[in-house]
N, C-alpha and C positions, 0 to 999 in steps of 0.2 A: 597492459590489461587492466583494466577499470575493476576495481573491488565491487563486491555485490554485499548487501547487507540483508540477511534474513531476518524478519521480524516475526515472532511467535510467542503464543501465550505459554505460561508456566505450565498449564496443562497441554493436552492435544487440541487441534482446532476443533475437533468433534465433541470435545467436553467443554469448549470455551463458550459460556453462555451469552457472552456479549458480542460475538462474532457479527451478528446482523447489525446491530447498533454501530461498531465500529466500521463496517463496509459503509453503511449510509453515511455517517460523518465524513469519510473520506470522499466519496462521491459528491457529496453536498458542498464541500469545501472547494473541490476542484473544479467543479462545473459552474461555480459562480465566482471563478477568479478572473473575471474580465479578459478572457483569452490568453492567460498566463500559461496554460497547460494545453497540451494536445492530446486528444484522446484517440487510441488506437486499439482495434479489435480484430485480431487475426483469427481466433477461434472463438466458439461458443463459451469455453471454460476459462478464457483469459483476457483481461482488461490491462492496458497500459496507458498510463498518463505521463507525458513527457513535458518536462520544463522547457518553454520556448526560451528561456534566459540562459540556461547552462547545460541543457541536455541530460540532466539527470532524470531518472525516471522511476515512477511506482508500478510495479508489476503484481497484479491481484490474480490468483487462480480460484476458479469456484469449482463445485460439484453441484450441478443445479444452480441454486440462488445462495448456497452456504460458500463462505470464504473458507478455503482450505490452504492457501499459502499466500505469504506476502513478501515480496523482496523489493528492494530498491537500490539505487546507486548513489553515492555520496553527493552532496550537493544541496540543491533547493529542496529536493524531494525528501532527503533526510530531515532538513530544518523544517519542512511541512508536517512530516509525521511524528517529530519529537514530543509535541504536546499530547498526541493520542497514545503514543508508547508509554509516556509517564502517566497518563490518566487511566490506562488500562492495565498498567504493570506488566508490560510486554518486555520480552527478551530481545534485544539486537545482537546478531552474531555476524562479525565479518566472514564471508566465505570467498 
């Protein structure tokens, strides 16, 4: 079974003022990655970006347009998000 990593702010997502900025930075970087990421959208409140190189994924859950949960699997997905985790002082927990 592949481990999952939950990324969350030190406060709740509802109180995290930078949630929209974080979401936009993730989308901007992945959508401009020259086909290195595959986008999947199975429901209106979930988006998944999967690495075409190692299959790791970033899963983003929304309520409306507000980010409410951020999960990823180890690999390039973690490597991609690490600078944002550090920049926004987010917490990464292995689940």
